[in-house]
C-alpha positions in Angstrom: 69.5 -69.5 14.0 69.4 -69.8 10.9 73.1 -71.5 9.0 73.7 -70.0 5.8 76.8 -72.4 4.0 78.2 -70.1 0.9 80.4 -70.8 -2.1 80.1 -75.2 -1.7 80.6 -77.2 -4.3 76.9 -78.9 -3.9 77.0 -82.5 -4.9 74.2 -85.2 -4.8 74.5 -87.8 -6.8 70.7 -88.9 -6.4 70.0 -85.8 -8.1 73.1 -85.2 -10.7 74.2 -82.4 -8.9 77.5 -80.9 -8.6 77.4 -77.1 -8.9 79.2 -74.4 -6.5 75.7 -72.9 -5.1 74.7 -71.8 -1.1 72.3 -73.6 1.2 70.4 -72.2 3.9 68.8 -73.9 6.3 66.8 -73.1 9.0 66.9 -73.2 13.0 64.5 -76.6 12.3 67.0 -78.6 10.6 65.1 -78.3 7.5 66.6 -76.7 4.0 65.4 -73.0 3.3 66.9 -71.8 -0.3 69.7 -73.1 -2.4 71.0 -71.1 -4.7 73.5 -72.2 -7.8 75.1 -69.8 -10.2 76.2 -66.5 -9.3 73.7 -65.1 -7.5 74.1 -66.4 -3.6 71.2 -66.5 -1.1 72.0 -63.1 0.8 72.7 -63.4 4.3 70.1 -62.1 6.8 71.0 -60.4 10.7 71.6 -63.1 13.0 72.3 -66.0 10.6 75.4 -67.9 10.9 77.4 -67.9 8.0 79.8 -70.2 6.6 82.0 -70.2 3.8 82.8 -73.3 2.2 85.1 -72.1 -0.7 86.7 -75.1 -2.2 84.6 -77.5 0.2 82.0 -79.9 -0.6 78.5 -80.0 0.7 77.6 -83.4 0.2 74.5 -86.0 1.6 75.5 -87.4 5.2 77.6 -90.4 4.8 76.0 -93.7 5.7 77.7 -96.9 6.3 75.8 -99.6 6.3 77.9 -102.6 8.1 79.5 -101.3 12.0 80.1 -103.0 15.0 79.8 -100.4 18.3 80.1 -103.6 20.7 77.5 -102.1 22.6 75.7 -104.2 24.9 78.3 -106.6 25.9 82.0 -105.1 25.3 82.0 -101.2 25.9 86.1 -101.9 26.6 86.3 -102.0 23.3 83.5 -99.6 21.8 79.9 -97.7 23.1 77.2 -96.3 21.0 78.4 -92.5 22.1 82.7 -93.2 20.9 81.8 -95.4 18.3 78.8 -92.3 16.7 81.9 -89.8 17.4 84.0 -91.6 15.2 81.4 -92.0 13.0 80.9 -87.8 13.2 84.7 -87.8 12.7 84.7 -89.3 9.2 81.5 -87.5 7.8 78.8 -90.3 8.9 75.2 -89.1 9.8 74.2 -92.4 9.8 75.2 -95.8 10.1 73.8 -99.9 11.0 74.9 -102.0 13.2 75.2 -105.8 13.1 73.4 -107.5 15.1 76.7 -109.6 17.1 77.0 -108.5 20.7 77.0 -109.7 23.7 74.0 -110.7 24.2 72.8 -111.2 20.0 70.8 -108.7 19.1 67.9 -110.8 17.9 64.8 -109.5 19.4 62.6 -106.9 19.4 64.0 -106.1 23.5 68.0 -105.6 21.8 66.2 -103.4 18.7 64.4 -101.0 21.8 67.8 -101.7 23.5 69.8 -99.9 20.9 67.1 -97.0 20.5 66.9 -95.9 23.7 70.7 -96.3 24.2 71.0 -93.8 21.6 68.5 -91.4 21.6 70.1 -88.0 21.9 73.5 -88.9 20.0 74.4 -86.8 17.1 74.0 -89.4 14.5 71.1 -91.6 13.0 71.3 -95.9 13.8 70.4 -98.0 12.1 69.4 -101.4 14.0 69.8 -104.7 12.0 68.4 -108.0 13.8 70.3 -110.9 13.6 69.1 -114.0 10.7 68.8 -117.1 13.9 68.4 -116.9 17.0 71.8 -116.0 18.6 73.7 -116.4 15.6 73.8 -119.6 15.9 72.3 -120.7 12.4 69.7 -123.7 13.8 66.7 -121.1 13.8 65.2 -117.9 12.4 64.8 -114.6 14.7 61.6 -113.4 15.2 61.5 -111.3 11.6 58.0 -110.5 11.6 58.8 -108.6 15.0 62.0 -107.1 13.6 59.6 -105.5 10.8 57.1 -103.9 13.0 59.9 -102.7 14.9 60.6 -100.9 11.9 64.4 -103.0 11.9 65.5 -102.9 7.6 67.5 -105.7 7.4 68.9 -108.6 8.9 72.3 -110.5 9.3 74.2 -113.4 11.0 77.6 -110.9 10.5 80.5 -112.9 11.8 79.1 -116.3 11.2 77.8 -117.8 7.9 74.4 -119.8 8.1 76.3 -122.9 7.3 72.7 -124.9 6.4 71.1 -124.4 3.5 68.2 -125.5 4.6 67.7 -122.7 7.3 69.0 -120.1 4.9 66.6 -121.3 2.1 63.8 -120.3 4.9 66.0 -117.3 6.0 66.4 -115.8 2.4 61.9 -116.7 2.1 61.3 -115.6 5.6 63.3 -112.0 4.7 61.2 -111.2 1.3 58.0 -112.6 3.0 58.8 -109.3 5.4 60.6 -106.7 3.1 63.9 -106.9 5.1 67.4 -106.9 3.3 69.8 -110.3 3.9 72.9 -109.1 4.4 75.3 -112.5 4.2 78.8 -112.7 6.1 79.8 -115.0 3.2 82.2 -118.1 4.9 82.2 -121.4 4.7 83.4 -122.4 8.0 84.7 -125.8 7.2 87.3 -124.2 5.6 88.1 -121.4 7.4 88.6 -122.9 10.7 91.6 -122.3 12.4 92.7 -119.7 9.2 94.5 -116.5 10.0 95.4 -115.2 6.8 94.8 -115.8 3.3 95.7 -119.6 1.8 98.9 -119.1 -0.6 102.6 -118.7 -0.7 102.6 -115.3 2.2 100.6 -117.2 4.3 103.0 -120.3 4.0 106.4 -118.4 3.8 104.7 -116.3 7.2 103.9 -119.8 9.4 100.2 -118.8 9.7 97.2 -121.4 8.6 95.2 -120.4 5.7 92.1 -119.0 4.9 91.3 -120.3 1.1 89.4 -117.8 -0.5 87.1 -120.3 -2.3 85.7 -120.1 1.1 83.7 -116.8 0.1 82.4 -117.7 -3.1 81.4 -121.0 -2.5 78.5 -119.5 0.1 77.9 -116.7 -2.1 77.1 -119.5 -5.4 74.6 -121.6 -2.8 72.8 -118.4 -1.8 72.2 -117.3 -5.3 71.1 -120.3 -6.5 68.7 -120.1 -3.9 67.6 -116.7 -4.4 67.2 -117.7 -8.0 65.3 -121.0 -7.2 62.9 -119.0 -4.7 62.2 -116.4 -7.1 61.4 -118.7 -9.4 59.6 -121.4 -8.4 57.7 -120.5 -5.0 57.1 -116.5 -4.8 54.1 -116.7 -7.7 53.2 -113.1 -6.3 52.6 -114.2 -2.7 55.6 -112.2 -1.3 58.2 -109.9 -2.1 61.3 -110.9 -4.5 64.8 -111.6 -2.3 66.7 -108.6 -1.6 70.5 -110.4 -1.0 73.6 -108.5 -0.4 77.1 -109.8 0.5 79.1 -108.2 3.1 82.6 -107.1 2.5 83.3 -108.9 -0.4 86.5 -109.2 -1.4 88.0 -112.1 -3.8 87.6 -111.7 -7.9 85.4 -115.4 -8.2 82.9 -113.2 -5.7 82.3 -110.4 -8.1 81.9 -112.1 -11.1 79.7 -114.1 -9.5 77.8 -110.7 -8.0 78.4 -109.5 -11.9 76.2 -112.3 -13.3 73.7 -113.0 -10.3 72.4 -108.9 -11.3 72.3 -109.6 -14.9 70.3 -112.6 -14.9 67.8 -110.0 -13.3 68.0 -111.2 -9.0 67.9 -108.2 -6.5 71.3 -108.3 -5.5 74.2 -106.0 -4.3 77.1 -106.0 -2.3 79.7 -103.6 -0.8 83.7 -103.8 -0.3 85.5 -102.0 2.4 88.2 -99.7 1.7 90.9 -102.2 3.6 90.0 -105.0 0.5 90.7 -102.3 -1.7 93.1 -100.5 -0.6 95.7 -103.3 1.2 96.5 -107.6 0.0 98.4 -110.3 1.1 101.9 -108.9 0.5 101.2 -105.3 3.1 100.4 -108.0 6.5 103.4 -109.8 5.2 105.9 -106.4 5.1 104.2 -105.3 8.6 106.2 -104.7 11.7 102.7 -104.4 13.4 100.8 -107.8 11.7 97.6 -107.5 14.4 95.8 -104.7 12.8 96.2 -106.5 9.6 94.5 -109.5 10.5 90.4 -109.6 9.7 87.8 -111.3 7.8 87.5 -111.9 5.3 91.4 -112.0 5.0 93.5 -109.7 2.6 93.6 -111.4 -0.4 96.3 -111.7 -3.1 97.1 -108.2 -5.6 94.7 -109.9 -8.4 91.9 -110.3 -5.8 92.3 -106.4 -4.5 92.6 -105.5 -8.3 89.4 -107.4 -9.2 87.3 -105.3 -6.5 88.8 -102.0 -7.8 87.4 -103.3 -11.4 84.2 -103.8 -9.6 84.2 -100.4 -8.3 85.1 -98.9 -11.8 81.9 -100.9 -14.0 79.2 -100.2 -10.9 79.1 -104.1 -9.7 80.1 -103.1 -6.2 77.6 -101.0 -5.1 78.7 -99.7 -1.9 81.8 -98.9 0.6 81.1 -100.3 3.8 83.7 -99.7 6.8 83.2 -103.0 8.5 84.4 -100.7 11.8 85.3 -103.5 14.5 87.0 -102.2 17.2 89.5 -104.4 19.0 91.0 -103.3 22.4 95.0 -102.8 22.3 95.9 -106.3 23.9 93.8 -108.2 21.3 95.8 -106.9 18.0 98.7 -105.9 19.2 100.0 -109.6 19.9 101.2 -112.6 17.5 98.6 -112.7 14.4 97.4 -115.9 14.9 96.2 -114.8 18.7 94.7 -112.0 17.1 91.4 -110.5 17.2 89.4 -110.1 13.7 88.7 -107.2 12.6 89.7 -103.0 12.4 88.0 -99.8 12.7 87.4 -98.2 9.6 85.1 -95.0 9.8 87.8 -92.0 10.3 89.6 -93.0 7.4 87.0 -94.5 5.1 87.1 -91.4 3.4 89.8 -90.5 3.0 90.9 -94.2 1.7 88.5 -93.4 -0.6 89.1 -90.5 -2.4 93.0 -91.4 -2.4 92.7 -95.0 -3.4 89.9 -94.6 -6.2 89.5 -90.7 -7.0 92.7 -89.6 -7.0 93.9 -92.9 -9.1 90.7 -91.9 -11.6 88.7 -95.1 -10.8 85.6 -93.1 -10.1 84.6 -89.6 -9.8 84.0 -87.9 -6.7 80.6 -87.9 -7.1 80.7 -91.6 -7.6 82.2 -91.8 -4.9 79.9 -90.1 -2.3 76.9 -92.1 -4.4 79.2 -95.5 -2.8 79.1 -93.5 0.4 76.1 -92.5 1.2 73.2 -92.4 -1.5 73.5 -96.1 -2.3 73.9 -97.6 1.0 70.9 -96.1 1.9 68.5 -96.7 -0.7 70.0 -100.7 -0.5 68.8 -100.2 3.2 65.2 -98.9 2.4 65.8 -95.6 4.0 64.9 -92.5 2.5 67.1 -90.3 0.2 68.9 -87.3 0.9 67.5 -84.3 -1.8 68.9 -81.0 -1.4 65.4 -79.4 -1.6 63.6 -76.8 0.5 61.6 -78.3 2.9 63.9 -81.4 3.1 65.6 -82.2 6.2 69.3 -81.3 6.5 71.2 -84.0 6.5 75.2 -82.8 5.3 78.7 -84.3 5.1 81.5 -81.3 5.0 84.3 -82.1 3.3 87.5 -81.1 2.0 88.3 -83.5 -1.0 91.5 -81.6 -1.4 93.0 -81.7 2.0 96.0 -83.6 2.9 96.9 -85.6 6.4 98.4 -88.1 8.3 96.9 -90.7 10.0 96.9 -90.2 13.6 95.9 -91.2 16.9 94.2 -87.6 17.5 92.0 -88.1 14.6 89.9 -90.6 16.2 86.5 -90.5 18.2 86.5 -94.4 19.1 88.0 -95.8 21.6 90.4 -98.4 20.1 93.3 -97.7 17.2 93.1 -101.0 15.6 94.4 -99.8 12.1 96.8 -100.5 9.9 96.5 -97.1 8.4 98.1 -95.4 11.0 100.6 -93.1 9.8 99.2 -92.9 6.0 99.0 -89.9 4.3 95.7 -89.7 2.6 93.8 -87.3 1.0 90.7 -85.8 1.2 88.7 -85.5 5.0 85.8 -84.5 6.7 85.1 -81.3 8.2 81.9 -81.7 9.7 78.1 -83.1 9.5 74.9 -81.2 10.0 72.1 -83.5 11.1 69.2 -82.8 13.3 69.6 -79.1 13.4 73.3 -79.1 14.2 76.5 -78.1 12.9 79.3 -80.4 14.7 82.6 -79.2 13.0 86.0 -81.0 14.0 
């Protein structure tokens, strides 16, 4: 059965497209026709016709930083429940971090995810570990990753402390054209810390995490990237591609800004919780466990710098760092709480509420941050609204006001600091792999 979307706002930043129109998709999942202006595509007998007046038809969102916990911690999340969370948020694809149990540091781990994700409503990209067991001591098999179609490597959750190992990781990732994603954290500075180090942590009696722990690692890595580009490559291998995960401080944003100006292939992402919340939200919360994450919620000054980085284009992508935990791991004293929160279901709403509605970015730029850019950074195909292209779509109501409640979650976990918060903008469904899934 063909599907005909009428009166939609067709929004695709990759094509500079933002207009009212219609789209017809065949039963093979391929776009048959796109029309803009006053002449809609005529419906044929048997077509499924959906009127999207006031709604947006956008490229399916893509989250380049998720944790679905399988294998090893299925009591928190599974590939199936994580995919349900993604659909609820308008995502048609996500990239999974390798810090599962066991760590995904071999082709066998990659094959496990691909086998067990067959038939799910979204695409799962597997990120391989940078080092064996993510211990930061010996490189994982980058060549084998590449032969299995892996696009990126990361030791997310733990940064490589050794500069020599990091140098090798950058060089070998470039050799195999793999994106290197860095969780930037000097663990000598953060050990035992719970929240941002400062007056608020002192008031709460919690051990602080110095904000400098992040930019110190980024500065080191960027020096290595620049040095390898200048002295080592000589046309023999590709230029390193370095990506900063969940950037959280003004100093880090400035480092990325300068690296881009210097011509390095550097990108970064920010989470909705870091551009929305600060350490003061943790201080004001009754249940503080859901405000504990790494990197920690920073000062208001740092939060404002993240917003400015989004405004001026320094920050390339919005990623959730979707990190499910069971209730007993978060409903506890903050110094005992697991780090991380879920974010797939609330990402779009927070982006529209905090960025679009406040004039920081346009809705088109928001879709670029949530879909176009993450796919480009990961080396994935660009979604185009053209006949013959595979339909990969998010259906969005940008004006819908909703209050975050447990009924909105597909995830197995509920560890969010945004429960009860009113947001504007929500995904109504996705169209992907020839299937329409509506919430």
